[in-house]
Every structure is written in structure tokens, then in C-alpha cells.
DRENRONU-290252 format. One record per atom (N, C-alpha, C): residue in three letters; x, y, z. Coordinates in steps of 0.05 Angstrom, whole numbers, padded with zeros to 5 digits, always signed. Last residue first. Example, Ala and Ser with C-alpha at 12.3 -4.5 7.8 and 13.67 -1.06 7.14 Angstrom:
2
ser+00257-00045+00142ser+00273-00021+00143ser+00258+00001+00157ala+00264-00114+00156ala+00246-00090+00156ala+00264-00066+00156
END
This chain:
339
cys-00286-02002+00320cys-00299-02005+00294cys-00289-02030+00280gly-00258-02001+00367gly-00283-01987+00366gly-00297-01988+00339asp-00211-02026+00365asp-00231-02039+00382asp-00258-02025+00382ser-00188-02025+00297ser-00194-02012+00322ser-00214-02029+00339arg-00135-02040+00253arg-00162-02046+00263arg-00164-02035+00292trp-00097-02034+00195trp-00102-02023+00222trp-00131-02028+00230gly-00096-02098+00158gly-00090-02069+00162gly-00095-02060+00191glu-00103-02151+00160glu-00124-02135+00145glu-00119-02105+00148ala-00065-02170+00194ala-00064-02178+00166ala-00083-02161+00148gly-00057-02110+00236gly-00058-02139+00230gly-00057-02145+00201leu-00043-02062+00283leu-00038-02071+00255leu-00039-02101+00253ala-00092-02033+00326ala-00069-02051+00322ala-00068-02058+00292ile-00115-01990+00375ile-00114-01995+00346ile-00089-02011+00340val-00155-01977+00430val-00132-01992+00419val-00136-01997+00389arg-00173-01922+00468arg-00180-01939+00446arg-00155-01952+00434trp-00190-01905+00532trp-00167-01910+00515trp-00176-01930+00493arg-00235-01855+00553arg-00230-01884+00546arg-00207-01886+00527ala-00214-01802+00596ala-00225-01812+00570ala-00218-01842+00567thr-00187-01787+00643thr-00215-01795+00644thr-00225-01808+00618cys-00134-01774+00635cys-00143-01782+00662cys-00171-01793+00664pro-00128-01755+00583pro-00120-01783+00590pro-00128-01792+00617pro-00183-01720+00555pro-00161-01720+00576pro-00154-01749+00583gly-00193-01745+00488gly-00201-01731+00512gly-00179-01732+00532leu-00185-01798+00462leu-00195-01774+00450leu-00209-01758+00472ala-00131-01837+00470ala-00154-01827+00485ala-00161-01800+00472ile-00103-01894+00442ile-00108-01865+00438ile-00133-01858+00454ala-00052-01938+00431ala-00074-01932+00449ala-00078-01901+00448ala-00027-01980+00379ala-00030-01953+00391ala-00054-01953+00410arg+00021-02025+00355arg-00005-02021+00368arg-00005-01993+00381arg+00066-02056+00338arg+00050-02039+00319arg+00022-02035+00331val+00101-02078+00372val+00078-02095+00365val+00058-02080+00346gln+00140-02039+00374gln+00148-02067+00371gln+00125-02084+00363thr+00118-01990+00383thr+00129-01995+00356thr+00135-02025+00352asp+00064-01965+00410asp+00082-01987+00416asp+00093-01997+00389tyr+00043-01901+00427tyr+00049-01919+00404tyr+00070-01939+00412val-00007-01865+00455val+00015-01883+00462val+00019-01902+00439ala-00037-01803+00467ala-00030-01824+00448ala-00006-01839+00458gly-00091-01762+00488gly-00067-01775+00495gly-00062-01798+00474ala-00122-01697+00478ala-00119-01726+00472ala-00092-01736+00483leu-00125-01646+00497leu-00147-01656+00481leu-00146-01686+00476thr-00111-01608+00551thr-00104-01633+00538thr-00128-01645+00523pro-00120-01538+00536pro-00123-01562+00552pro-00114-01587+00537ser-00100-01481+00531ser-00093-01503+00514ser-00095-01529+00531pro-00118-01447+00571pro-00126-01441+00543pro-00118-01462+00523asp-00145-01475+00629asp-00121-01473+00613asp-00129-01467+00584pro-00189-01481+00664pro-00189-01459+00644pro-00163-01455+00629asp-00190-01544+00631asp-00200-01516+00633asp-00195-01506+00661his-00128-01582+00643his-00158-01579+00639his-00165-01550+00639arg-00076-01629+00628arg-00085-01602+00634arg-00114-01598+00627cys-00029-01671+00647cys-00057-01671+00636cys-00070-01647+00646leu+00014-01653+00674leu+00018-01660+00647leu-00008-01662+00632pro+00017-01605+00726pro+00001-01622+00709pro+00012-01627+00681glu+00069-01613+00772glu+00059-01595+00750glu+00042-01612+00732pro+00072-01660+00805pro+00071-01632+00817pro+00061-01612+00796ala+00005-01675+00780ala+00024-01663+00800ala+00052-01675+00797his-00026-01704+00746his-00034-01677+00752his-00015-01662+00771leu-00017-01752+00694leu-00008-01739+00719leu-00018-01710+00721ala-00028-01781+00648ala-00051-01773+00665ala-00043-01757+00689leu+00019-01797+00627leu+00005-01777+00613leu-00019-01766+00629ile+00032-01838+00663ile+00048-01813+00662ile+00032-01791+00649ala-00006-01877+00649ala-00007-01864+00676ala+00009-01839+00677arg+00011-01890+00598arg-00016-01877+00601arg-00017-01864+00629ala+00061-01914+00610ala+00060-01889+00594ala+00033-01875+00597asp+00070-01936+00677asp+00060-01940+00650asp+00057-01914+00636ala+00130-01925+00715ala+00101-01921+00711ala+00094-01925+00681thr+00179-01931+00737thr+00170-01952+00718thr+00141-01949+00711gly+00219-01872+00739gly+00207-01895+00752gly+00197-01915+00730ala+00236-01832+00707ala+00256-01846+00723ala+00246-01870+00737leu+00190-01809+00689leu+00204-01828+00671leu+00227-01843+00685ala+00178-01774+00730ala+00161-01797+00725ala+00175-01818+00708ala+00219-01736+00723ala+00217-01751+00748ala+00200-01776+00745arg+00206-01717+00673arg+00231-01731+00677arg+00231-01747+00702leu+00156-01692+00683leu+00158-01714+00664leu+00184-01730+00669thr+00169-01652+00719thr+00151-01672+00728thr+00153-01697+00709ala+00204-01622+00685ala+00214-01634+00710ala+00196-01656+00720phe+00167-01605+00647phe+00190-01622+00639phe+00202-01637+00664arg+00136-01572+00677arg+00124-01596+00666arg+00146-01616+00658pro+00172-01531+00690pro+00162-01549+00711pro+00149-01573+00701leu+00180-01513+00634leu+00202-01523+00650leu+00192-01540+00674ser+00128-01496+00616ser+00143-01517+00603ser+00164-01529+00621his+00095-01456+00635his+00096-01481+00650his+00113-01503+00638gly+00102-01414+00596gly+00112-01411+00624gly+00114-01437+00640val+00131-01426+00533val+00108-01425+00550val+00116-01429+00579pro+00195-01391+00524pro+00176-01413+00520pro+00151-01409+00536ala+00218-01330+00493ala+00212-01345+00517ala+00192-01368+00511leu+00267-01323+00443leu+00238-01322+00450leu+00234-01340+00474arg+00320-01335+00437arg+00313-01307+00445arg+00284-01305+00453asp+00339-01397+00467asp+00328-01381+00445asp+00321-01353+00455pro+00397-01437+00484pro+00373-01422+00490pro+00364-01405+00466ala+00416-01502+00460ala+00422-01473+00461ala+00396-01458+00466gly+00374-01550+00487gly+00402-01543+00478gly+00407-01514+00481thr+00322-01551+00499thr+00340-01560+00520thr+00370-01556+00512tyr+00271-01505+00488tyr+00295-01518+00477tyr+00313-01526+00501his+00204-01522+00509his+00228-01504+00509his+00251-01520+00496asn+00160-01555+00518asn+00158-01533+00500asn+00180-01512+00503thr+00182-01619+00525thr+00158-01604+00528thr+00158-01580+00509arg+00208-01685+00515arg+00208-01657+00508arg+00181-01645+00516ala+00255-01740+00523ala+00230-01726+00530ala+00231-01697+00522val+00281-01806+00517val+00282-01777+00511val+00254-01765+00516cys+00319-01861+00532cys+00295-01847+00539cys+00299-01818+00533ala+00367-01877+00509ala+00347-01897+00514ala+00319-01885+00520ala+00384-01828+00459ala+00387-01840+00485ala+00364-01861+00488thr+00404-01773+00423thr+00397-01801+00421thr+00403-01814+00449glu+00386-01709+00403glu+00394-01725+00426glu+00386-01753+00421ile+00403-01656+00361ile+00393-01683+00363ile+00404-01697+00388glu+00386-01595+00332glu+00400-01609+00353glu+00387-01635+00358val+00396-01552+00280val+00382-01576+00287val+00397-01592+00308arg+00394-01487+00258arg+00406-01505+00278arg+00387-01528+00283gly+00369-01449+00230gly+00398-01450+00227gly+00411-01470+00245his+00315-01459+00244his+00324-01458+00215his+00354-01462+00213arg+00308-01511+00292arg+00308-01483+00285arg+00320-01481+00257leu+00284-01565+00329leu+00286-01554+00302leu+00286-01523+00304glu+00308-01621+00361glu+00299-01594+00365glu+00305-01578+00339val+00292-01688+00372val+00303-01669+00352val+00291-01641+00358ala+00309-01748+00403ala+00294-01723+00404ala+00308-01703+00387ala+00303-01820+00395ala+00317-01794+00390ala+00298-01772+00395ala+00316-01890+00400ala+00299-01866+00406ala+00316-01841+00402ala+00310-01959+00388ala+00324-01934+00384ala+00305-01911+00388gly+00280-02005+00388gly+00283-01992+00414gly+00299-01966+00412ser+00267-02026+00340ser+00291-02036+00353ser+00296-02025+00380ala+00223-01998+00323ala+00218-02025+00335ala+00243-02036+00346asp+00235-01929+00344asp+00229-01950+00325asp+00228-01977+00339ala+00217-01861+00358ala+00227-01886+00366ala+00220-01907+00344leu+00223-01790+00371leu+00220-01813+00353leu+00229-01838+00366val+00200-01724+00380val+00211-01748+00392val+00204-01771+00374leu+00214-01658+00358leu+00203-01684+00352leu+00215-01704+00371ser+00196-01588+00368ser+00213-01611+00371ser+00199-01637+00362gly+00196-01518+00345gly+00186-01544+00356gly+00207-01565+00358gly+00225-01485+00290gly+00204-01486+00311gly+00197-01513+00319gly+00237-01483+00219gly+00244-01478+00247gly+00220-01478+00265ala+00241-01497+00167ala+00228-01472+00173ala+00234-01463+00202his+00302-01528+00146his+00277-01528+00162his+00268-01500+00166pro+00332-01568+00094pro+00330-01542+00109pro+00303-01541+00123leu+00353-01637+00102leu+00333-01617+00094leu+00338-01591+00108ala+00386-01675+00122ala+00389-01668+00093ala+00371-01645+00085his+00371-01686+00174his+00396-01674+00169his+00398-01662+00140ile+00324-01715+00163ile+00322-01690+00177ile+00348-01674+00172leu+00346-01762+00140leu+00329-01744+00124leu+00327-01717+00137ala+00374-01781+00184ala+00389-01775+00160ala+00372-01756+00143leu+00332-01792+00219leu+00351-01771+00226leu+00367-01763+00202ala+00308-01835+00191ala+00293-01810+00195ala+00312-01788+00203glu+00347-01873+00196glu+00339-01864+00169glu+00324-01837+00171ala+00347-01881+00252ala+00372-01871+00238ala+00365-01860+00210val+00297-01903+00262val+00303-01876+00270val+00328-01865+00256pro+00275-01942+00204pro+00289-01938+00229pro+00293-01909+00236ala+00238-01920+00161ala+00232-01942+00179ala+00248-01939+00204cys+00208-01868+00118cys+00228-01879+00135cys+00219-01902+00153arg+00167-01843+00088arg+00192-01851+00075arg+00211-01868+00092ala+00122-01828+00117ala+00118-01840+00091ala+00144-01853+00080leu+00144-01806+00163leu+00127-01830+00166leu+00123-01844+00139leu+00171-01761+00141leu+00185-01782+00155leu+00169-01808+00157gln+00127-01732+00119gln+00148-01742+00102gln+00164-01765+00115asn+00100-01718+00166asn+00087-01736+00147asn+00108-01747+00127met+00138-01684+00189met+00129-01708+00203met+00116-01727+00184leu+00145-01643+00151leu+00167-01661+00156leu+00156-01686+00170phe+00097-01616+00157phe+00102-01629+00132phe+00124-01650+00134tyr+00104-01596+00208tyr+00081-01614+00203tyr+00085-01629+00177arg+00150-01563+00202arg+00151-01587+00219arg+00128-01606+00213leu+00166-01543+00136leu+00151-01539+00160leu+00150-01565+00176ile+00228-01534+00105ile+00205-01552+00108ile+00192-01547+00136gly+00239-01463+00094gly+00248-01491+00095gly+00224-01508+00099pro+00255-01395+00108pro+00242-01415+00090pro+00255-01443+00092ser+00262-01387+00178ser+00269-01378+00152ser+00258-01400+00133his+00269-01370+00247his+00252-01381+00225his+00264-01370+00198glu+00288-01363+00304glu+00303-01372+00281glu+00285-01386+00261ala+00262-01352+00350ala+00268-01329+00333ala+00282-01337+00308thr+00211-01398+00368thr+00239-01392+00362thr+00241-01366+00346pro+00169-01440+00411pro+00175-01415+00395pro+00204-01410+00391ile+00151-01505+00401ile+00170-01488+00416ile+00174-01463+00399gln+00107-01560+00407gln+00111-01533+00397gln+00131-01518+00414thr+00124-01627+00393thr+00115-01607+00411thr+00122-01580+00399asp+00106-01691+00362asp+00119-01665+00363asp+00109-01648+00387ala+00124-01759+00351ala+00105-01739+00362ala+00121-01713+00364leu+00128-01823+00318leu+00139-01797+00325leu+00116-01779+00336ala+00153-01888+00299ala+00132-01871+00312ala+00146-01844+00318leu+00161-01942+00257leu+00172-01916+00263leu+00149-01899+00275gly+00138-01990+00240gly+00144-01986+00268gly+00158-01961+00275asp+00119-01997+00190asp+00146-02007+00195asp+00154-02004+00225ser+00072-01970+00189ser+00070-01999+00190ser+00098-02012+00193asn+00082-01911+00231asn+00078-01925+00205asn+00079-01955+00209met+00048-01867+00274met+00066-01889+00271met+00061-01903+00244gly+00041-01800+00303gly+00035-01822+00286gly+00055-01844+00287ser+00018-01733+00319ser+00033-01756+00325ser+00025-01780+00306ser+00002-01682+00297ser+00007-01686+00326ser+00025-01710+00330trp-00015-01689+00245trp-00014-01662+00256trp-00014-01664+00286ala-00007-01730+00201ala+00002-01732+00229ala+00006-01703+00241gly-00048-01702+00152gly-00036-01727+00164gly-00031-01724+00194pro-00060-01632+00151pro-00050-01656+00138pro-00041-01677+00158ala-00125-01608+00172ala-00097-01607+00172ala-00085-01633+00161gly-00179-01618+00171gly-00170-01592+00161gly-00140-01588+00162leu-00183-01655+00230leu-00195-01649+00204leu-00186-01621+00196ser-00122-01669+00264ser-00148-01655+00263ser-00157-01653+00234gly-00093-01730+00288gly-00091-01703+00279gly-00119-01690+00279leu-00055-01788+00292leu-00074-01771+00306leu-00071-01743+00296cys-00046-01844+00248cys-00038-01818+00260cys-00062-01805+00273leu-00014-01894+00212leu-00035-01889+00231leu-00027-01863+00245val+00003-01910+00147val+00009-01893+00169val-00017-01890+00186ser+00036-01962+00107ser+00012-01946+00116ser+00020-01930+00141arg+00070-01989+00051arg+00071-01976+00077arg+00045-01961+00083gly+00063-02004-00003gly+00053-02021+00019gly+00054-02010+00047arg+00089-01961-00030arg+00095-01989-00034arg+00087-02007-00011trp+00075-01908-00032trp+00090-01917-00008trp+00096-01947-00009ala+00043-01897-00075ala+00072-01890-00077ala+00087-01900-00054pro-00008-01909-00057pro+00005-01928-00074pro+00035-01922-00076asp-00022-01897+00011asp-00015-01883-00015asp+00000-01905-00032arg-00062-01889+00067arg-00049-01908+00049arg-00046-01895+00022his-00073-01872+00134his-00066-01862+00107his-00053-01885+00091val-00121-01866+00182val-00104-01885+00169val-00099-01875+00141phe-00131-01824+00240phe-00131-01828+00211phe-00114-01852+00204val-00173-01801+00287val-00152-01819+00284val-00153-01828+00254arg-00188-01731+00300arg-00194-01757+00288arg-00169-01774+00288gln-00215-01671+00324gln-00195-01692+00327gln-00205-01718+00314leu-00254-01633+00325leu-00242-01639+00300leu-00221-01662+00300ala-00268-01623+00377ala-00288-01635+00360ala-00277-01644+00333ala-00222-01597+00394ala-00230-01622+00406ala-00249-01637+00389his-00210-01548+00373his-00201-01571+00357his-00209-01597+00371glu-00226-01511+00409glu-00243-01514+00385glu-00234-01538+00368pro-00185-01508+00449pro-00209-01524+00454pro-00226-01529+00428arg-00117-01518+00426arg-00141-01500+00429arg-00167-01517+00431phe-00079-01567+00462phe-00084-01549+00439phe-00111-01534+00444asp-00038-01618+00475asp-00050-01595+00488asp-00054-01574+00466arg-00032-01684+00475arg-00037-01663+00456arg-00052-01640+00470asn+00017-01724+00503asn-00007-01709+00508asn-00010-01686+00488lys+00048-01783+00477lys+00044-01754+00476lys+00018-01746+00487ala+00099-01832+00467ala+00075-01823+00479ala+00073-01792+00479val+00129-01888+00439val+00126-01859+00437val+00099-01851+00449val+00169-01942+00455val+00143-01930+00458val+00146-01900+00455gly+00220-01966+00458gly+00204-01971+00435gly+00175-01959+00435ala+00238-01946+00508ala+00234-01974+00503ala+00215-01980+00480arg+00210-01882+00499arg+00225-01899+00518arg+00217-01928+00510ala+00196-01814+00489ala+00201-01840+00476ala+00218-01856+00495phe+00147-01762+00498phe+00171-01777+00507phe+00172-01803+00490ala+00115-01698+00507ala+00121-01721+00491ala+00146-01736+00501thr+00065-01650+00512thr+00084-01665+00528thr+00090-01691+00513cys+00036-01587+00500cys+00043-01614+00491cys+00067-01625+00506gly+00014-01522+00489gly+00031-01540+00505gly+00041-01565+00489asp+00003-01453+00479asp+00004-01480+00467asp+00024-01497+00482ser+00010-01403+00503ser-00007-01423+00515ser-00004-01451+00504asp+00035-01360+00479asp+00048-01370+00503asp+00030-01391+00517asp+00052-01348+00414asp+00030-01357+00431asp+00041-01371+00455pro+00099-01295+00405pro+00091-01323+00405pro+00068-01329+00423ala+00114-01245+00379ala+00090-01247+00395ala+00081-01276+00396thr+00150-01232+00340thr+00159-01232+00368thr+00135-01231+00386ala+00136-01242+00289ala+00126-01217+00300ala+00134-01213+00329leu+00155-01293+00286leu+00169-01273+00271leu+00160-01245+00279asp+00118-01320+00318asp+00146-01318+00327asp+00160-01295+00312ala+00072-01316+00285ala+00072-01304+00312ala+00101-01300+00322leu+00091-01345+00241leu+00084-01317+00237leu+00084-01302+00264cys+00095-01398+00262cys+00119-01383+00251cys+00114-01354+00250gly+00041-01406+00276gly+00062-01406+00296gly+00087-01392+00288leu+00016-01406+00225leu+00010-01385+00245leu+00031-01383+00267his+00019-01442+00185his+00044-01426+00190his+00039-01405+00211leu-00030-01463+00178leu-00009-01481+00187leu+00016-01466+00194phe-00057-01419+00155phe-00064-01429+00181phe-00042-01447+00193val-00033-01415+00104val-00028-01394+00124val-00034-01405+00152phe-00056-01463+00081phe-00027-01458+00083phe-00019-01438+00104val-00110-01452+00083val-00100-01474+00098val-00070-01471+00102glu-00112-01407+00049glu-00122-01405+00077glu-00111-01428+00094asp-00095-01428+00001asp-00078-01409+00015asp-00087-01405+00044pro-00137-01460-00017pro-00112-01472-00007pro-00094-01453+00008asp-00200-01438+00008asp-00178-01432-00010asp-00153-01445+00000leu-00251-01487+00019leu-00232-01467+00028leu-00213-01461+00005ala-00286-01532+00021ala-00294-01506+00008ala-00277-01483+00020phe-00267-01581+00036phe-00280-01564+00057phe-00287-01536+00047gly-00244-01603-00010gly-00265-01617+00004gly-00280-01599+00023asp-00205-01565-00026asp-00227-01572-00044asp-00250-01585-00029ala-00172-01567+00020ala-00185-01542+00012ala-00209-01548-00006ile-00152-01619+00016ile-00167-01610+00040ile-00184-01586+00034gly-00126-01615-00033gly-00147-01633-00029gly-00165-01626-00005ala-00086-01578-00020ala-00105-01571-00041ala-00130-01590-00039leu-00057-01608+00018leu-00072-01583+00026leu-00093-01575+00006glu-00036-01646-00015glu-00055-01654+00006glu-00071-01630+00015ala-00002-01614-00046ala-00024-01630-00060ala-00045-01638-00039leu+00033-01596-00009leu+00016-01577-00022leu-00008-01590-00036ala+00057-01645+00004ala+00043-01630+00025ala+00024-01609+00012glu+00083-01659-00042glu+00060-01675-00034glu+00044-01661-00012pro+00126-01625-00043pro+00105-01620-00061pro+00079-01635-00054ala+00171-01608-00007ala+00148-01625+00001ala+00124-01620-00017leu+00210-01576-00031leu+00218-01596-00011leu+00196-01616-00004arg+00186-01542-00068arg+00211-01556-00076arg+00216-01580-00057ala+00141-01523-00044ala+00138-01535-00071ala+00163-01551-00078thr+00165-01500+00001thr+00149-01525+00004thr+00145-01538-00023ala+00192-01456-00022ala+00208-01478-00008ala+00192-01503-00006glu+00148-01427-00040glu+00168-01436-00059glu+00184-01459-00047arg+00123-01416+00009arg+00109-01431-00011arg+00129-01442-00032gln+00162-01385+00034gln+00156-01412+00045gln+00140-01429+00025ala+00161-01338+00004ala+00186-01354+00004ala+00180-01383+00014ala+00109-01322+00020ala+00116-01326-00008ala+00140-01344-00011leu+00116-01318+00076leu+00097-01338+00065leu+00102-01344+00036phe+00153-01276+00080phe+00160-01302+00091phe+00142-01324+00077ala+00123-01234+00057ala+00149-01242+00045ala+00156-01270+00053arg+00081-01229+00093arg+00076-01236+00065arg+00101-01246+00051ala+00108-01215+00140ala+00094-01240+00138ala+00089-01248+00110gly+00130-01165+00125gly+00148-01186+00131gly+00134-01214+00130ala+00084-01135+00116ala+00102-01140+00093ala+00120-01164+00099thr+00027-01165+00149thr+00049-01147+00148thr+00067-01154+00123gly-00015-01200+00155gly-00017-01181+00134gly+00007-01162+00132thr-00015-01234+00198thr-00012-01246+00172thr-00009-01225+00150pro-00016-01241+00259pro+00000-01221+00243pro+00006-01232+00215ala-00086-01257+00275ala-00057-01263+00273ala-00043-01243+00256ala-00140-01255+00277ala-00126-01240+00297ala-00095-01244+00296ala-00153-01287+00235ala-00164-01261+00235ala-00150-01243+00256pro-00134-01339+00244pro-00117-01320+00228pro-00128-01291+00229arg-00179-01360+00273arg-00154-01354+00287arg-00137-01335+00270asp-00221-01368+00235asp-00224-01349+00258asp-00197-01343+00270arg-00209-01406+00195arg-00212-01377+00188arg-00212-01359+00212ile-00204-01456+00217ile-00183-01447+00199ile-00185-01416+00194ala-00250-01461+00247ala-00225-01464+00260ala-00202-01453+00243ala-00290-01456+00206ala-00288-01436+00228ala-00261-01438+00241arg-00281-01501+00174arg-00277-01474+00163arg-00274-01453+00185val-00293-01541+00212val-00266-01539+00201val-00262-01511+00190ala-00347-01531+00221ala-00328-01527+00243ala-00299-01526+00234pro-00370-01542+00171pro-00371-01515+00182pro-00351-01510+00204ala-00353-01599+00165ala-00343-01578+00147ala-00346-01550+00159ala-00373-01643+00191ala-00354-01627+00205ala-00345-01602+00190asp-00404-01672+00156asp-00419-01655+00177asp-00399-01637+00192pro-00368-01703+00127pro-00381-01679+00115pro-00394-01661+00135cys-00323-01741+00131cys-00335-01727+00154cys-00348-01701+00144ala-00306-01764+00084ala-00310-01781+00106ala-00326-01768+00129arg-00300-01719+00052arg-00319-01740+00043arg-00325-01758+00066ala-00261-01691+00080ala-00288-01680+00078ala-00308-01701+00069gln-00217-01727+00072gln-00225-01719+00098gln-00254-01708+00098gly-00207-01734+00017gly-00222-01755+00032gly-00230-01747+00060leu-00173-01694+00002leu-00202-01692-00005leu-00219-01712+00011gly-00125-01717+00020gly-00135-01692+00032gly-00165-01688+00026arg-00123-01762-00013arg-00125-01766+00016arg-00134-01740+00030ala-00119-01739-00063ala-00142-01755-00057ala-00145-01759-00027his-00069-01713-00058his-00093-01697-00062his-00118-01713-00055ala-00034-01758-00051ala-00037-01737-00030ala-00063-01721-00033asp-00069-01818-00074asp-00046-01799-00074asp-00053-01776-00054gly-00102-01866-00031gly-00096-01853-00056gly-00072-01834-00053glu-00145-01862+00027glu-00130-01877+00008glu-00125-01861-00018leu-00160-01860+00093leu-00155-01842+00070leu-00136-01858+00052val-00205-01872+00144val-00186-01885+00125val-00185-01869+00100val-00215-01858+00207val-00218-01844+00181val-00197-01856+00163leu-00247-01900+00254leu-00222-01892+00240leu-00229-01879+00214pro-00306-01872+00286pro-00291-01893+00271pro-00265-01882+00260thr-00319-01853+00353thr-00313-01843+00325thr-00297-01864+00311met-00367-01884+00391met-00338-01883+00385met-00334-01874+00356
END
């Protein structure tokens, strides 16, 4: 069982701590970050202009994200710009009107529980880790999150010690412009917010780079789903919210991944019943929520966060077969049944 990766200190120290905790993974991290951009539309004039403006926006809106990326780059012998470009590949593909039509993910929030299947590229299976972040600037708050080595914090989902939990899904959009990137936003929300209402206020206050959705829940049972585009943020608050990989509000000029709509229908039907969150994530019909090879973005992990008791169950592998590992917050911090 892979132990929890505990990262302590300021943003740069926590980024650097990834490589120090997992030095043997460095070659795989460098390959994952360098191989995909080689075939991506990163060298056009439009891409260069967007990235330059996005760096300026990030320095203004999320300087801690740049510090964390610098630490990651220092630890894994990368240029910080490589990591920054890698995290913006979805935006660049959308801007080139060539969105990746394979990236998935299924997420929902209900009764204080946030659950997600992480559907992503197979090369990231070996890079997945469960992280604990502690920063003195957070005044005692800590964050438990699922992500990948080489990426910042909650690069998929997470929950803080106050009981705010969130998860994202990828949605292509034609509405990108400089603003806070969704991945940086997720970490900012977990570091700064406790109730869903506070998180929504911060989301409203920020300009967004655009793309994707978030589902959120807190210990009071409040839940919300947020759809992000640069010029439009749409929010649904309800007892139960769910998202896959299309916008449920205003349509977008870019088409979503082909199986998003039938997956959403399967998810909504399952949520109408009383099935356990883990059982929902393991569904294979009518449209699979738990996806396997040869799908180009198979389900790499499942995560279920219970905000009321500050406990997570995470399967590092397909939820239908992988062992669920339980991590709970106690007097000594986040503790796992595997370490």
C-alpha cells in the first residue's frame, strides 16, 4: 500500500517535497510532463500569447500556485515553464478548437458526501498519490487530496480539515481567457474556505481561465455544482448535484466527450436510488461510470469524501476491483488504514 505523502511548509516547500518523498518516480514524472506537450498546440502565436497573459494573471491571482510549481520543478529537475504549460494543455487544445475528446471523470455531491471517478491517461496511474498538505499560513487547516506527482495539490479532488470537499471534471469550452486555472482554484478553495457558501463567494470574486466543473459539499450538507467558463460561471445549489463532461447550462461551441451525456444519465438514475457512493462509482451499465481499457482515459481511481466525519475512502485503481483505503482525520492528523 502506497503511504500517504505528507507535504509540510510553504507552497514551494510542499512542491519540492513531492520529489523528496518519491524520488524513484522522477523519470516517470518528467516523461508524463514532457511527452504530451510534444504533440500539443503549444508553439502557435495564439498559444504563446495566451500563456504569457495567463502567467501574469496567475502571478496576480494565485502566486502560491507558481511557488508550488517552482518547487515541483526544482524537485523533479524540470523547468517551471514546462509544468505550467503542461497544466494548461486542456486550455490550449480548446483554443486550437481541437479539444481532447477522451478525458472523462464523473463526480457528484449528496448528503455531505463528494464522490468522483478519476478518468485520465494511463501513464498517470503510477503517479497517483494521496497527499496531505499542511502550511503554516493556513492556521491549523490541513488538506487531504488525490492527485498526481508533478501536479499541484488537489489535481482531482480533496477535502480540508474543516469538512469542505470538492472534485472536478474536465469540460472543453471555447470561452477561455486569462484568469485563475481550475486546478489552482481548487487548491485555493481548500486552503481558504470552510462552508460551501464561502467557496462560492470566492469563485464569484475571481476571473476564471475557463473550462470544467466543480462539485462541492460541506459538513452542513450544503452542496453545489459550478460550471466554469471565462465569461460565465453557472452555479447550481441543491441537495444532490452531479457532473460529467458537458455543460448542463448554456451550451458551448465545443462538443463534449461523446459518452458524457449517457454517463450523466446513468449517474442521475443511480443517484435517484439509495446506492452507496462506492457502488455508484463501480457501475458498468447502462453506460460505464467505471471505465477500463481500451478506453483512452480509463478510471484510475475512485474517491469518496464524507465531510461530516472527515473521512475519505480512496481506491487507487478501478473502483470495481481496487481495495478501498480509508483515511480519517483524528487528533494526530490524517491517518490511513494503510500506514
